[in-house]
Every structure is written in structure tokens, then in C-alpha cells.
MDTraj code that builds the backbone (N, CA, C; nanometers):
import mdtraj as md
import numpy as np

residues = "MET THR ASP VAL VAL ALA ARG LEU LYS ALA VAL LYS GLU LYS ILE ALA ARG ALA GLU VAL GLU ALA GLY ARG PRO THR GLY SER VAL ALA LEU VAL ALA VAL SER LYS THR PHE SER ALA ASP ASP ILE ARG PRO VAL THR ASP ALA GLY GLN ARG VAL PHE GLY GLU ASN ARG VAL GLN GLU ALA GLN ALA LYS TRP PRO GLY LEU LYS ALA ASP HIS PRO GLY ILE GLU LEU HIS LEU ILE GLY PRO LEU GLN SER ASN LYS ALA LYS GLU ALA VAL ALA LEU PHE ASP VAL ILE GLU THR VAL ASP ARG GLU LYS ILE ALA ALA ALA LEU ALA THR GLU MET LYS LYS GLN ASP ARG SER PRO ARG LEU PHE VAL GLN VAL ASN ILE GLY SER GLU PRO GLN LYS ALA GLY ILE ASP PRO ARG GLU ALA VAL ALA PHE VAL GLU ARG CYS ARG ASN THR HIS GLY LEU MET ILE GLU GLY LEU MET CYS ILE PRO PRO VAL ASP GLU ASN PRO GLY PRO HIS PHE ALA LEU LEU GLU LYS LEU ALA ARG GLU ALA GLY VAL ALA LYS LEU SER MET GLY MET SER ALA ASP TYR GLU THR ALA ILE ALA PHE GLY ALA THR SER VAL ARG VAL GLY SER ALA ILE PHE GLY GLY ARG THR".split()
xyz = np.array([
    [8.6914, 19.9286, 5.3110],
    [8.7601, 19.8115, 5.3661],
    [8.8657, 19.8568, 5.4671],
    [8.8619, 19.7987, 5.5880],
    [8.9605, 19.8347, 5.6890],
    [9.0968, 19.7773, 5.6514],
    [9.2012, 19.8318, 5.7155],
    [9.3373, 19.7844, 5.6867],
    [9.3509, 19.6348, 5.7137],
    [9.2952, 19.5887, 5.8261],
    [9.3124, 19.4475, 5.8619],
    [9.2410, 19.3568, 5.7618],
    [9.1253, 19.3977, 5.7134],
    [9.0526, 19.3168, 5.6148],
    [9.1264, 19.3182, 5.4810],
    [9.1842, 19.4330, 5.4451],
    [9.2637, 19.4406, 5.3213],
    [9.3858, 19.3490, 5.3295],
    [9.4500, 19.3463, 5.4470],
    [9.5672, 19.2586, 5.4643],
    [9.5257, 19.1111, 5.4601],
    [9.4121, 19.0792, 5.5210],
    [9.3602, 18.9419, 5.5148],
    [9.3387, 18.8997, 5.3696],
    [9.2769, 18.9874, 5.2917],
    [9.2497, 18.9582, 5.1513],
    [9.3807, 18.9366, 5.0744],
    [9.4803, 19.0222, 5.1024],
    [9.6091, 19.0103, 5.0327],
    [9.6780, 18.8778, 5.0657],
    [9.6725, 18.8355, 5.1932],
    [9.7328, 18.7084, 5.2331],
    [9.6630, 18.5926, 5.1623],
    [9.5294, 18.5971, 5.1574],
    [9.4553, 18.4886, 5.0903],
    [9.4895, 18.4828, 4.9415],
    [9.5088, 18.5981, 4.8803],
    [9.5457, 18.6005, 4.7381],
    [9.6856, 18.5411, 4.7168],
    [9.7776, 18.5727, 4.8085],
    [9.9134, 18.5172, 4.7977],
    [9.9128, 18.3657, 4.8183],
    [9.8302, 18.3182, 4.9106],
    [9.8180, 18.1735, 4.9309],
    [9.7672, 18.1075, 4.8030],
    [9.6648, 18.1669, 4.7426],
    [9.6081, 18.1104, 4.6194],
    [9.7123, 18.1061, 4.5077],
    [9.7919, 18.2136, 4.4950],
    [9.8969, 18.2154, 4.3918],
    [10.0029, 18.1084, 4.4194],
    [10.0401, 18.0950, 4.5478],
    [10.1417, 17.9962, 4.5841],
    [10.0921, 17.8542, 4.5573],
    [9.9627, 17.8302, 4.5797],
    [9.9055, 17.6991, 4.5471],
    [9.9200, 17.6695, 4.3980],
    [9.8867, 17.7675, 4.3149],
    [9.8959, 17.7499, 4.1691],
    [10.0412, 17.7237, 4.1286],
    [10.1335, 17.8043, 4.1819],
    [10.2750, 17.7894, 4.1465],
    [10.3307, 17.6541, 4.1892],
    [10.2765, 17.5994, 4.2980],
    [10.3228, 17.4693, 4.3461],
    [10.2497, 17.3541, 4.2789],
    [10.1562, 17.3869, 4.1882],
    [10.0799, 17.2834, 4.1202],
    [9.9827, 17.2114, 4.2115],
    [9.9332, 17.2847, 4.3102],
    [9.8424, 17.2243, 4.4081],
    [9.7005, 17.2756, 4.3866],
    [9.6000, 17.1984, 4.4282],
    [9.4616, 17.2432, 4.4082],
    [9.4311, 17.3713, 4.4853],
    [9.3491, 17.4563, 4.4259],
    [9.3056, 17.5775, 4.4942],
    [9.2276, 17.5399, 4.6199],
    [9.2621, 17.6059, 4.7299],
    [9.1933, 17.5771, 4.8557],
    [9.2526, 17.4626, 4.9347],
    [9.3686, 17.4110, 4.8911],
    [9.4287, 17.2970, 4.9613],
    [9.5077, 17.3393, 5.0851],
    [9.5314, 17.4697, 5.1015],
    [9.6070, 17.5201, 5.2163],
    [9.5144, 17.6048, 5.3037],
    [9.5039, 17.5683, 5.4306],
    [9.4202, 17.6434, 5.5250],
    [9.4999, 17.7585, 5.5847],
    [9.4339, 17.8721, 5.6000],
    [9.4944, 17.9878, 5.6657],
    [9.4528, 17.9889, 5.8126],
    [9.5520, 17.9790, 5.9016],
    [9.5295, 17.9964, 6.0449],
    [9.5706, 18.1397, 6.0784],
    [9.4732, 18.2259, 6.1065],
    [9.5017, 18.3657, 6.1401],
    [9.5439, 18.3729, 6.2867],
    [9.6679, 18.4123, 6.3107],
    [9.7233, 18.4086, 6.4460],
    [9.6870, 18.5382, 6.5195],
    [9.5960, 18.5231, 6.6148],
    [9.5371, 18.6396, 6.6830],
    [9.5930, 18.6612, 6.8221],
    [9.7025, 18.5938, 6.8558],
    [9.7614, 18.6097, 6.9894],
    [9.7949, 18.7567, 7.0149],
    [9.7713, 18.8019, 7.1353],
    [9.7926, 18.9390, 7.1871],
    [9.6899, 19.0397, 7.1368],
    [9.6051, 19.0015, 7.0407],
    [9.5041, 19.0947, 6.9909],
    [9.3711, 19.0716, 7.0619],
    [9.2980, 19.1810, 7.0844],
    [9.1729, 19.1741, 7.1589],
    [9.0591, 19.1234, 7.0715],
    [8.9482, 19.0914, 7.1369],
    [8.8288, 19.0491, 7.0631],
    [8.7857, 19.1569, 6.9634],
    [8.7972, 19.2837, 7.0031],
    [8.7587, 19.3924, 6.9119],
    [8.8496, 19.3984, 6.7893],
    [8.9778, 19.3641, 6.8078],
    [9.0706, 19.3594, 6.6940],
    [9.0372, 19.2431, 6.6002],
    [8.9859, 19.1360, 6.6572],
    [8.9612, 19.0136, 6.5803],
    [8.8299, 19.0202, 6.5037],
    [8.7307, 19.0912, 6.5581],
    [8.5965, 19.0882, 6.4986],
    [8.5918, 19.1279, 6.3504],
    [8.6668, 19.2297, 6.3055],
    [8.6619, 19.2601, 6.1614],
    [8.7067, 19.1415, 6.0741],
    [8.7964, 19.0591, 6.1277],
    [8.8471, 18.9446, 6.0524],
    [8.7420, 18.8325, 6.0505],
    [8.6758, 18.8108, 6.1646],
    [8.5674, 18.7112, 6.1647],
    [8.4512, 18.7603, 6.0782],
    [8.4229, 18.8909, 6.0834],
    [8.3143, 18.9471, 6.0016],
    [8.3436, 18.9330, 5.8520],
    [8.4740, 18.9308, 5.8176],
    [8.5137, 18.9158, 5.6773],
    [8.5122, 18.7698, 5.6319],
    [8.4758, 18.6797, 5.7232],
    [8.4596, 18.5400, 5.6838],
    [8.5681, 18.4443, 5.7294],
    [8.6756, 18.4964, 5.7914],
    [8.7811, 18.4069, 5.8394],
    [8.7291, 18.3259, 5.9580],
    [8.7544, 18.1958, 5.9582],
    [8.7002, 18.1106, 6.0634],
    [8.8052, 18.0277, 6.1367],
    [8.9303, 18.0301, 6.0933],
    [9.0339, 17.9493, 6.1582],
    [9.1361, 18.0437, 6.2209],
    [9.1596, 18.0264, 6.3522],
    [9.2461, 18.1182, 6.4263],
    [9.3427, 18.0406, 6.5147],
    [9.4566, 18.1040, 6.5444],
    [9.5570, 18.0426, 6.6304],
    [9.5891, 18.1310, 6.7495],
    [9.6023, 18.0690, 6.8656],
    [9.6392, 18.1381, 6.9888],
    [9.7555, 18.0656, 7.0553],
    [9.8398, 18.1427, 7.1250],
    [9.9578, 18.0854, 7.1899],
    [9.9336, 18.0405, 7.3326],
    [9.8420, 18.1087, 7.4019],
    [9.8256, 18.0828, 7.5453],
    [9.6820, 18.0450, 7.5783],
    [9.6680, 17.9421, 7.6593],
    [9.5354, 17.8942, 7.6973],
    [9.4583, 18.0035, 7.7704],
    [9.5227, 18.0678, 7.8674],
    [9.4532, 18.1664, 7.9507],
    [9.4054, 18.2858, 7.8675],
    [9.4897, 18.3344, 7.7780],
    [9.4501, 18.4472, 7.6929],
    [9.3328, 18.4088, 7.6032],
    [9.3373, 18.2894, 7.5481],
    [9.2285, 18.2440, 7.4608],
    [9.0976, 18.2302, 7.5373],
    [9.1063, 18.1826, 7.6621],
    [8.9848, 18.1676, 7.7440],
    [8.9147, 18.3008, 7.7658],
    [8.9923, 18.4084, 7.7688],
    [8.9349, 18.5398, 7.7985],
    [8.8566, 18.5977, 7.6818],
    [8.8857, 18.5564, 7.5598],
    [8.8217, 18.6232, 7.4462],
    [8.7455, 18.5315, 7.3513],
    [8.7800, 18.4017, 7.3462],
    [8.7214, 18.3196, 7.2406],
    [8.5837, 18.2602, 7.2694],
    [8.5457, 18.2314, 7.3937],
    [8.4083, 18.1813, 7.4129],
    [8.3025, 18.2760, 7.3555],
    [8.3192, 18.4063, 7.3777],
    [8.2247, 18.5040, 7.3233],
    [8.2300, 18.5127, 7.1723],
    [8.3520, 18.5122, 7.1170],
    [8.3665, 18.5183, 6.9711],
    [8.3091, 18.3925, 6.9052],
    [8.3296, 18.2784, 6.9673],
    [8.2749, 18.1538, 6.9128],
    [8.1220, 18.1556, 6.9149],
    [8.0666, 18.2111, 7.0224],
    [7.9207, 18.2177, 7.0330],
    [7.8616, 18.3057, 6.9234],
    [7.9338, 18.4134, 6.8875],
    [7.8854, 18.5076, 6.7867],
    [7.9084, 18.4587, 6.6438],
    [8.0046, 18.3698, 6.6260],
    [8.0425, 18.3268, 6.4905],
    [8.0494, 18.1745, 6.4849],
    [7.9402, 18.1075, 6.4517],
    [7.9420, 17.9615, 6.4397],
    [8.0466, 17.9174, 6.3369],
    [8.1084, 17.8044, 6.3659],
    [8.2052, 17.7494, 6.2706],
    [8.3485, 17.7910, 6.2960],
    [8.3747, 17.8658, 6.4042],
    [8.5129, 17.9016, 6.4378],
    [8.5911, 17.7746, 6.4719],
    [8.7128, 17.7658, 6.4197],
    [8.8050, 17.6564, 6.4526],
    [8.9271, 17.7189, 6.5189],
    [8.9497, 17.6841, 6.6441],
    [9.0554, 17.7478, 6.7225],
    [9.1714, 17.6516, 6.7439],
    [9.2915, 17.6981, 6.7068],
    [9.4130, 17.6167, 6.7186],
    [9.5003, 17.6689, 6.8324],
    [9.5510, 17.5786, 6.9149],
    [9.6554, 17.6141, 7.0108],
    [9.7888, 17.5927, 6.9417],
    [9.8649, 17.7013, 6.9244],
    [9.9921, 17.6926, 6.8526],
    [10.1111, 17.7278, 6.9414],
    [10.0847, 17.7526, 7.0708],
    [10.1918, 17.7794, 7.1666],
    [10.2118, 17.6599, 7.2582],
    [10.3211, 17.6619, 7.3353],
    [10.3522, 17.5489, 7.4237],
    [10.2386, 17.5230, 7.5229],
    [10.2132, 17.3959, 7.5482],
    [10.1078, 17.3556, 7.6415],
    [10.1715, 17.2946, 7.7655],
    [10.1316, 17.3451, 7.8816],
    [10.1723, 17.2853, 8.0085],
    [10.0694, 17.1797, 8.0471],
    [10.1149, 17.0728, 8.1099],
    [10.0231, 16.9627, 8.1419],
    [9.9116, 17.0069, 8.2353],
    [9.9383, 17.1072, 8.3214],
    [9.8328, 17.1531, 8.4131],
    [9.7257, 17.2369, 8.3423],
    [9.7448, 17.2653, 8.2133],
    [9.6444, 17.3374, 8.1344],
    [9.5742, 17.2453, 8.0340],
    [9.6004, 17.1157, 8.0429],
    [9.5412, 17.0222, 7.9466],
    [9.3889, 17.0233, 7.9533],
    [9.3334, 17.0303, 8.0739],
    [9.1875, 17.0309, 8.0901],
    [9.1249, 17.1471, 8.0139],
    [9.1785, 17.2675, 8.0359],
    [9.1254, 17.3871, 7.9695],
    [9.1486, 17.3827, 7.8192],
    [9.2641, 17.3310, 7.7784],
    [9.2955, 17.3254, 7.6347],
    [9.1999, 17.2317, 7.5612],
    [9.1729, 17.1172, 7.6194],
    [9.0813, 17.0218, 7.5552],
    [8.9404, 17.0801, 7.5461],
    [8.9012, 17.1548, 7.6483],
    [8.7660, 17.2133, 7.6502],
    [8.7484, 17.3230, 7.5461],
    [8.8538, 17.4008, 7.5199],
    [8.8406, 17.5213, 7.4376],
    [8.8854, 17.5039, 7.2930],
    [8.9950, 17.4326, 7.2707],
    [9.0569, 17.4302, 7.1371],
    [9.0029, 17.3155, 7.0525],
    [8.9946, 17.3425, 6.9237],
    [8.9527, 17.2415, 6.8269],
    [9.0719, 17.1644, 6.7714],
    [9.1876, 17.2292, 6.7716],
    [9.3121, 17.1675, 6.7240],
    [9.4232, 17.2072, 6.8208],
    [9.5019, 17.1108, 6.8650],
    [9.6192, 17.1378, 6.9504],
    [9.7417, 17.0961, 6.8704],
    [9.8241, 17.1954, 6.8337],
    [9.9358, 17.1714, 6.7407],
    [10.0686, 17.1455, 6.8114],
    [10.0690, 17.1459, 6.9445],
    [10.1969, 17.1505, 7.0161],
    [10.2157, 17.0332, 7.1119],
    [10.1751, 16.9151, 7.0683],
    [10.2046, 16.7934, 7.1452],
    [10.3530, 16.7623, 7.1225],
    [10.4324, 16.7645, 7.2290],
    [10.5773, 16.7542, 7.2075],
    [10.6515, 16.6691, 7.3101],
    [10.5783, 16.6072, 7.4029],
    [10.6461, 16.5212, 7.4994],
    [10.5449, 16.4254, 7.5636],
    [10.6003, 16.3233, 7.6245],
    [10.5196, 16.2139, 7.6805],
    [10.4168, 16.2648, 7.7820],
    [10.4599, 16.3560, 7.8695],
    [10.3705, 16.4057, 7.9757],
    [10.2475, 16.4745, 7.9174],
    [10.2667, 16.5512, 7.8105],
    [10.1543, 16.6206, 7.7454],
    [10.0623, 16.5197, 7.6777],
    [10.1198, 16.4216, 7.6105],
    [10.0383, 16.3193, 7.5441],
    [9.9507, 16.2474, 7.6456],
    [10.0083, 16.2114, 7.7604],
    [9.9327, 16.1408, 7.8645],
    [9.8222, 16.2291, 7.9217],
    [9.8548, 16.3559, 7.9476],
    [9.7557, 16.4480, 8.0053],
    [9.6398, 16.4709, 7.9081],
    [9.6709, 16.4857, 7.7805],
    [9.5655, 16.5057, 7.6804],
    [9.4779, 16.3816, 7.6683],
    [9.5396, 16.2653, 7.6674],
    [9.4620, 16.1417, 7.6570],
    [9.3631, 16.1298, 7.7726],
    [9.4093, 16.1623, 7.8938],
    [9.3224, 16.1558, 8.0122],
    [9.2063, 16.2529, 8.0004],
    [9.2374, 16.3774, 7.9616],
    [9.1326, 16.4806, 7.9547],
    [9.0340, 16.4545, 7.8412],
    [9.0829, 16.4068, 7.7290],
    [8.9936, 16.3796, 7.6163],
    [8.8929, 16.2702, 7.6527],
    [8.9400, 16.1725, 7.7274],
    [8.8494, 16.0660, 7.7717],
    [8.7486, 16.1207, 7.8726],
    [8.7967, 16.2004, 7.9691],
    [8.7086, 16.2574, 8.0717],
    [8.5999, 16.3444, 8.0099],
    [8.6401, 16.4289, 7.9157],
    [8.5477, 16.5275, 7.8585],
    [8.4700, 16.4740, 7.7385],
    [8.5078, 16.3555, 7.6911],
    [8.4485, 16.3011, 7.5691],
    [8.4566, 16.4037, 7.4559],
    [8.5745, 16.4625, 7.4448],
    [8.5992, 16.5641, 7.3423],
    [8.7328, 16.5327, 7.2763],
    [8.7389, 16.5434, 7.1448],
    [8.8580, 16.5001, 7.0721],
    [8.9112, 16.6083, 6.9802],
    [8.9816, 16.7093, 7.0368],
    [9.0486, 16.8037, 6.9479],
    [9.1485, 16.7298, 6.8590],
    [9.1662, 16.7794, 6.7376],
    [9.2646, 16.7200, 6.6471],
    [9.4048, 16.7564, 6.6966],
    [9.5000, 16.6669, 6.6757],
    [9.6316, 16.6824, 6.7366],
    [9.7439, 16.6798, 6.6336],
    [9.8414, 16.7681, 6.6553],
    [9.9657, 16.7700, 6.5783],
    [10.0820, 16.7518, 6.6755],
    [10.1872, 16.6899, 6.6296],
    [10.3119, 16.6842, 6.7056],
    [10.4013, 16.7985, 6.6596],
    [10.4511, 16.8756, 6.7567],
    [10.5440, 16.9838, 6.7240],
    [10.6858, 16.9285, 6.7205],
    [10.7544, 16.9548, 6.6087],
    [10.8922, 16.9098, 6.5900],
    [10.9852, 17.0309, 6.6005],
    [11.0877, 17.0194, 6.6839],
    [11.1898, 17.1247, 6.6943],
    [11.2856, 17.1056, 6.5768],
    [11.2418, 17.1540, 6.4605],
    [11.3012, 17.1152, 6.3329],
    [11.4460, 17.1595, 6.3186],
    [11.4832, 17.2695, 6.3874],
    [11.6214, 17.3149, 6.3829],
    [11.7033, 17.2723, 6.5027],
    [11.6459, 17.1844, 6.5872],
    [11.7127, 17.1367, 6.7100],
    [11.7686, 17.2530, 6.7916],
    [11.6839, 17.3548, 6.8112],
    [11.7248, 17.4741, 6.8860],
    [11.6932, 17.4547, 7.0348],
    [11.7937, 17.4730, 7.1214],
    [11.7725, 17.4432, 7.2642],
    [11.6652, 17.5287, 7.3310],
    [11.6408, 17.6486, 7.2785],
    [11.5435, 17.7381, 7.3410],
    [11.4004, 17.7137, 7.2953],
    [11.3819, 17.6246, 7.1973],
    [11.2486, 17.6046, 7.1398],
    [11.1847, 17.4749, 7.1877],
    [11.0517, 17.4793, 7.1956],
    [10.9754, 17.3590, 7.2263],
    [10.9737, 17.2678, 7.1044],
    [10.9329, 17.1427, 7.1270],
    [10.9201, 17.0484, 7.0164],
    [11.0070, 16.9257, 7.0365],
    [10.9632, 16.8156, 6.9784],
    [11.0389, 16.6904, 6.9851],
    [11.1555, 16.6970, 6.8860],
    [11.2661, 16.6372, 6.9207],
    [11.3809, 16.6322, 6.8304],
    [11.3417, 16.5603, 6.7014],
    [11.3862, 16.6109, 6.5858],
    [11.3497, 16.5458, 6.4588],
    [11.3828, 16.3968, 6.4543],
    [11.4941, 16.3593, 6.5179],
    [11.5350, 16.2184, 6.5157],
    [11.4398, 16.1290, 6.5964],
    [11.3623, 16.1896, 6.6847],
    [11.2707, 16.1134, 6.7704],
    [11.1245, 16.1278, 6.7276],
    [11.0991, 16.2098, 6.6263],
    [10.9614, 16.2479, 6.5944],
    [10.8752, 16.1299, 6.5494],
    [10.9269, 16.0470, 6.4605],
    [10.8460, 15.9360, 6.4078],
    [10.8119, 15.8380, 6.5200],
    [10.9106, 15.8057, 6.6029],
    [10.8864, 15.7136, 6.7150],
    [10.7880, 15.7743, 6.8151],
    [10.7953, 15.9052, 6.8354],
    [10.7029, 15.9706, 6.9287],
    [10.5593, 15.9655, 6.8766],
    [10.5418, 15.9879, 6.7464],
    [10.4079, 15.9758, 6.6877],
    [10.3528, 15.8351, 6.7127],
    [10.4381, 15.7347, 6.6949],
    [10.3948, 15.5961, 6.7184],
    [10.3554, 15.5746, 6.8644],
    [10.4324, 15.6316, 6.9584],
    [10.3984, 15.6165, 7.1006],
    [10.2676, 15.6885, 7.1335],
    [10.2467, 15.8045, 7.0727],
    [10.1202, 15.8746, 7.0940],
    [10.0029, 15.7858, 7.0541],
    [10.0186, 15.7168, 6.9426],
    [9.9125, 15.6282, 6.8930],
    [9.8977, 15.5039, 6.9812],
    [10.0088, 15.4341, 7.0010],
    [10.0029, 15.3000, 7.0585],
    [9.9980, 15.2995, 7.2105],
    [10.0671, 15.3950, 7.2735],
    [10.0693, 15.3988, 7.4196],
    [9.9536, 15.4817, 7.4752],
    [9.9266, 15.5949, 7.4101],
    [9.8280, 15.6890, 7.4654],
    [9.6941, 15.6872, 7.3915],
    [9.6857, 15.6160, 7.2801],
    [9.5601, 15.6074, 7.2068],
    [9.5195, 15.7366, 7.1389],
    [9.6181, 15.8192, 7.1055],
    [9.5896, 15.9484, 7.0420],
    [9.5995, 15.9361, 6.8899],
    [9.5076, 16.0017, 6.8222],
    [9.5154, 16.0077, 6.6767],
    [9.5915, 16.1349, 6.6387],
    [9.7100, 16.1206, 6.5837],
    [9.7905, 16.2356, 6.5434],
    [9.7624, 16.2652, 6.3969],
    [9.7188, 16.3886, 6.3712],
    [9.6777, 16.4270, 6.2368],
    [9.7940, 16.4798, 6.1523],
    [9.8915, 16.5436, 6.2181],
    [9.9993, 16.6045, 6.1402],
    [10.1161, 16.6467, 6.2260],
    [10.2109, 16.7148, 6.1624],
    [10.3293, 16.7691, 6.2278],
    [10.3318, 16.9205, 6.2116],
    [10.3937, 16.9871, 6.3078],
    [10.4064, 17.1333, 6.3058],
    [10.5510, 17.1703, 6.3357],
    [10.5991, 17.2809, 6.2757],
    [10.7341, 17.3277, 6.3086],
    [10.7454, 17.4782, 6.2946],
    [10.8516, 17.5313, 6.3574],
    [10.8919, 17.6716, 6.3439],
    [11.0415, 17.6705, 6.3131],
    [11.0817, 17.6953, 6.1874],
    [11.2244, 17.6905, 6.1540],
    [11.3038, 17.8018, 6.2241],
    [11.4349, 17.7848, 6.2352],
    [11.5194, 17.8917, 6.2886],
    [11.5032, 18.0198, 6.2063],
    [11.4955, 18.1335, 6.2757],
    [11.4645, 18.2594, 6.2059],
    [11.5759, 18.3042, 6.1120],
    [11.6993, 18.2646, 6.1397],
    [11.8124, 18.3155, 6.0615],
    [11.8612, 18.2160, 5.9566],
    [11.7783, 18.1162, 5.9247],
    [11.8181, 18.0164, 5.8259],
    [11.7148, 18.0064, 5.7148],
    [11.7586, 17.9584, 5.5985],
    [11.6676, 17.9314, 5.4883],
    [11.5649, 17.8284, 5.5356],
    [11.4344, 17.8617, 5.5322],
    [11.3360, 17.7671, 5.5862],
    [11.3130, 17.6450, 5.4976],
    [11.3488, 17.6539, 5.3683],
    [11.3177, 17.5468, 5.2750],
    [11.3638, 17.4084, 5.3198],
    [11.4916, 17.3908, 5.3549],
    [11.5362, 17.2583, 5.3979],
    [11.4633, 17.2072, 5.5226],
    [11.4263, 17.2990, 5.6118],
    [11.3527, 17.2590, 5.7327],
    [11.2115, 17.2117, 5.6968],
    [11.1473, 17.2826, 5.6042],
    [11.0150, 17.2408, 5.5592],
    [11.0227, 17.1057, 5.4875],
    [11.1276, 17.0867, 5.4089],
    [11.1456, 16.9593, 5.3376],
    [11.1632, 16.8444, 5.4365],
    [11.2385, 16.8697, 5.5437],
    [11.2589, 16.7661, 5.6458],
    [11.1268, 16.7324, 5.7155],
    [11.0464, 16.8337, 5.7471],
    [10.9183, 16.8058, 5.8132],
    [10.8284, 16.7224, 5.7231],
    [10.8280, 16.7544, 5.5939],
    [10.7460, 16.6774, 5.4988],
    [10.7925, 16.5318, 5.4942],
    [10.9234, 16.5101, 5.4971],
    [10.9782, 16.3739, 5.4971],
    [10.9372, 16.2992, 5.6244],
    [10.9479, 16.3666, 5.7387],
    [10.9099, 16.3034, 5.8653],
    [10.7610, 16.2685, 5.8673],
    [10.6786, 16.3558, 5.8093],
    [10.5343, 16.3289, 5.8042],
    [10.5055, 16.2032, 5.7232],
    [10.5756, 16.1886, 5.6111],
    [10.5566, 16.0684, 5.5296],
    [10.5980, 15.9436, 5.6065],
    [10.7116, 15.9524, 5.6758],
    [10.7600, 15.8373, 5.7524],
    [10.6653, 15.8029, 5.8678],
    [10.6035, 15.9047, 5.9265],
    [10.5133, 15.8835, 6.0396],
    [10.3714, 15.8481, 5.9953],
    [10.3436, 15.8621, 5.8664],
    [10.2110, 15.8298, 5.8152],
    [10.1048, 15.9299, 5.8545],
    [10.1424, 16.0595, 5.8582],
    [10.0438, 16.1642, 5.8864],
    [10.0300, 16.2549, 5.7642],
    [9.9107, 16.3121, 5.7489],
    [9.8787, 16.3824, 5.6243],
    [9.8949, 16.5341, 5.6310],
    [9.8944, 16.5908, 5.7501],
    [9.8886, 16.7371, 5.7617],
    [10.0238, 16.7952, 5.8024],
    [10.0531, 16.9133, 5.7470],
    [10.1773, 16.9855, 5.7776],
    [10.1431, 17.1299, 5.8106],
    [10.1601, 17.1671, 5.9366],
    [10.1412, 17.3059, 5.9789],
    [10.2782, 17.3723, 5.9806],
    [10.3051, 17.4514, 5.8772],
    [10.4366, 17.5167, 5.8679],
    [10.4246, 17.6400, 5.7795],
    [10.5053, 17.7404, 5.8128],
    [10.5003, 17.8671, 5.7414],
    [10.4288, 17.9729, 5.8231],
    [10.4956, 18.0887, 5.8366],
    [10.4379, 18.2024, 5.9088],
    [10.4462, 18.3255, 5.8179],
    [10.4263, 18.4436, 5.8748],
    [10.4142, 18.5638, 5.7913],
    [10.5308, 18.5823, 5.6942],
    [10.6528, 18.5478, 5.7368],
    [10.7706, 18.5745, 5.6534],
    [10.7976, 18.4665, 5.5497],
    [10.7380, 18.3474, 5.5662],
    [10.7807, 18.2364, 5.4793],
    [10.6677, 18.1431, 5.4377],
    [10.5415, 18.1881, 5.4501],
    [10.4322, 18.0937, 5.4228],
    [10.4242, 18.0515, 5.2766],
    [10.4654, 18.1387, 5.1846],
    [10.4619, 18.0996, 5.0433],
    [10.5652, 17.9890, 5.0148],
    [10.6814, 17.9983, 5.0789],
    [10.7819, 17.8920, 5.0675],
    [10.7278, 17.7620, 5.1257],
    [10.6609, 17.7717, 5.2407],
    [10.6058, 17.6516, 5.3054],
    [10.5054, 17.5805, 5.2146],
    [10.4254, 17.6592, 5.1433],
    [10.3262, 17.5997, 5.0527],
    [10.3963, 17.5210, 4.9419],
    [10.5083, 17.5742, 4.8922],
    [10.5845, 17.5037, 4.7891],
    [10.6372, 17.3691, 4.8389],
    [10.6575, 17.3576, 4.9704],
    [10.7106, 17.2344, 5.0295],
    [10.6014, 17.1452, 5.0888],
    [10.4747, 17.1802, 5.0662],
    [10.3679, 17.0887, 5.1043],
    [10.2845, 17.1256, 5.2247],
    [10.2983, 17.2490, 5.2777],
    [10.2162, 17.2885, 5.3926],
    [10.0682, 17.2697, 5.3623],
    [9.9955, 17.2151, 5.4582],
    [9.8500, 17.2066, 5.4448],
    [9.7815, 17.3171, 5.5241],
    [9.8567, 17.3801, 5.6160],
    [9.8073, 17.5009, 5.6830],
    [9.9251, 17.5920, 5.7123],
    [9.9001, 17.7226, 5.7072],
    [10.0022, 17.8228, 5.7374],
    [9.9486, 17.9122, 5.8497],
    [10.0383, 17.9556, 5.9373],
    [10.0005, 18.0323, 6.0563],
    [10.0479, 18.1765, 6.0368],
    [9.9556, 18.2649, 6.0040],
    [9.9925, 18.4014, 5.9659],
    [9.9286, 18.5000, 6.0629],
    [10.0124, 18.5798, 6.1290],
    [9.9628, 18.6757, 6.2272],
    [9.9871, 18.8198, 6.1880],
    [10.1147, 18.8639, 6.1943],
    [10.1455, 19.0051, 6.1738],
    [10.1102, 19.0534, 6.0331],
    [10.1179, 18.9660, 5.9333],
    [10.0823, 19.0055, 5.7969],
    [9.9335, 19.0369, 5.7838],
    [9.8531, 18.9917, 5.8817],
    [9.7103, 19.0224, 5.8842],
    [9.6791, 19.1303, 5.9861],
    [9.7201, 19.1075, 6.1094],
    [9.6801, 19.1959, 6.2193],
    [9.7726, 19.3148, 6.2395],
    [9.8912, 19.3109, 6.1763],
    [9.9873, 19.4178, 6.1971],
    [10.0848, 19.3807, 6.3085],
    [10.1783, 19.4708, 6.3350],
    [10.2799, 19.4450, 6.4355],
    [10.2236, 19.4364, 6.5750],
    [10.2892, 19.3561, 6.6578],
    [10.2460, 19.3422, 6.7973],
    [10.3280, 19.4352, 6.8858],
    [10.2619, 19.4883, 6.9887],
    [10.3345, 19.5719, 7.0836],
    [10.3944, 19.4838, 7.1921],
])
top = md.Topology()
chain = top.add_chain()
for i, resn in enumerate(residues, 1):
    res = top.add_residue(resn, chain, resSeq=i)
    for name in ("N", "CA", "C"):
        top.add_atom(name, md.element.get_by_symbol(name[0]), res)
traj = md.Trajectory(xyz[None], top)
């Protein structure tokens, strides 16, 4: 077993334990393996080991490696987990199965236009800037519920869930709890929260998917 496959197995085991500890059904949390900055050759051992859900930060980087990987491995589900520029909406709708970073009116409008043009409907999450950090993307928590409603009513988008990245130097628990509360208020079922350092905590607070990169692929250069 290669190091990356051993790490993948260890992460899946920790997810399963966290589900049990949280009193949740086994398999209720999806693992999004974050493959940003890693090459197709780095990713193949993970796809060969059966992992089918992956996350990428940049549209252009994903375009360079995922069409071939998708062709070789039926059933791949690709998530965009990095900021989306409106001029990349066309490419994002064509390539990604899930777009987790809908965070402003311009993006919602661009996605609605492209989804209609392409007759393709990637699943959508609204990204919430849960710690109200000026350097981070995402809608302000105080505006999140109203924004979900505008996505639905103004742009005709079906929003499946909410996504967040808590501040790195703070206890993530209260931030995860706030996202879960906002999801209930907005009437969405999915919560994308938790990364390599805190995914077990996120599961305790209701995450339905966790985005884990370095704990699987190793450190990035």
C-alpha cells in the first residue's frame, strides 16, 4: 500500500469513528479529497483505491487534469471549492459537478445564464464567510439566508447547502454551529465544512461533507 492510499484509508476510518461518536449513520458524511496543486499522476493512486469525490480550487488547473481522469474513472464527482470569477462560469459549469463557492449576486447570475445555455445543472452551495474575515471570500453570515432566497427566487438556482472555512486561529466549533443554524434557517440540507485539521469536529456539528487534502496527499509545495 502506498503512503497516499494508507493516508486515505486512515482518513476514512477517522470519518467513520466520528460518525459513530456523533450518533450519525455510517456513510452519512462524504469525503471530498482536495487534489489542488497535485498532478494527475499524484491523484491516480487515490482514484485507483476507489475514491470518487474530489475538490479543486481553480478552474484552469482542473481543466488541465480532470477531463482525462474522468474519462478513465467513471463516477468521478468534481467539486469547485475555490473562489469563482464570473468570467470562468462557462468553464466551471461545463467541468464541475458541484460548485461550492456561490457567494455574490454576479456569480449567481452568471451561473444561472450558463446552466441554461449548457442545459447542465451542477449542484450549488453558498459559501459563507463564517468568521467575517475581510481577506476571505463568502457572503456575510448576516446576509446568508436572504442571499439563498435571492438565488432561488431571482436567479432560479437550486441551492443544496452551505460551505465555510473558519478562521485558522479560532476554535472551529462555534463557527460550525453557526453554519448549521444558518442552513436550517435557509432550508438547505447539506453542510460542507471541516478540513484536514478539524474535520472530525465538523462531523460532530453536522457536516455532510468534509474537504480533506493534506491529510491524504501530504504537504503542498
